[in-house]
N, C-alpha and C positions, 0 to 999 in steps of 0.2 A: 338295314342295315345301317347304324348311322356314325359317320366320322370321327376317331376321337381326339377330343378336347385337344389335341397341339396341332392335330389339322388347320384346325376349323383358323383363317386368319381375318380380322376385321379391318374393314378401311381404312387406315390410319390419317388422320388429317397432318401436308407436313406442312410447316408456311417460312418465309424466311427472311429473320431480323437481326437485328442491330442488338449487342450487350449493353443496355444502359446504365445495369448496377448488378454487383458484384458481393454485395457487400455483408449479406445473409452467407448459413452455411450450406455448401450444396445447394442455392437457388443462385440463381441468374435475375434478373429482368431484361428481359424481350422488347422490341419495341420493333413491333409491324407496320408498314406503309401497307397503303393501299387505295388504288385511284376508284373514286364513282362520280359517276356523268351524274348533274342535279339534275330531276324530268324537269322541270320548268325551262331555267335559263343554261339548259345543255353545256355549261360550263364542267371542267373535271377539278374536282374538289378531293386533300389528299385527306382519307383520314386513320390518323396514327390507333393505333389500339395496344397494351402492354400485356404482356403472356409475364407470369411467373412460370420461370421453367425451371427444372430439376439436373442440378450441375454437381456432376459427383467428384471431387475430388475440386472442386472449383476453377478447374479446367475454364475454361471461355473466361475470359479476361473483358473489361468493359472495351468498348470501342469495339469488336468481332464482330465478325461475320459468319450467323452461327444457323445452320439448320433446327428445329424446332419439330416432335413427334410427340401427336397426342397418343394420352399411354392412362392409366389408371389414377386414382388423382390420389396423389401423396399426401396433401392435408385439402383442408375447405378454399386454398385456389393455386394451390398448382396439381396444375395435369397434365406439363407438358416435360415431354425432357431433353435434352441438347444430343443429336443425335453426331453432328458433325461440324466443328470450327473451322473457317477457310482461312489457307492462310494470310491471305491479301485479306487485311484488317483494311477499318476504315477509319481505325486513326495514322495505320502509316499513312494517310494519301493528305 
C-alpha cells in the first residue's frame, strides 16, 4: 500500500532573515545571517547569504524580519517562499 501523494510531506528547510529589497514583483530578497567557527583560529565569523523568496502581493516590506521556507522552484533563482512576517520589524528599532 502506497500513501497518497498529498500525505507525503517532505522536510522543508526554514530560515529566519531580514528583507533587504522588495522592489521586484512578488519577490523579496532576504538576508540570512549565520555564525561559523573558524577551524584554525576558533573565532566566530558572521556569514550572510541572500535568498530570493516568493512574496505574494508584496506583503513583506524592506527591513522586516521574516521566516522563509523552501518550496518548489518558482524561477531560476527563487525557490523559497515567505511564510511569516513578524510584527516587530527591524526598521522600527
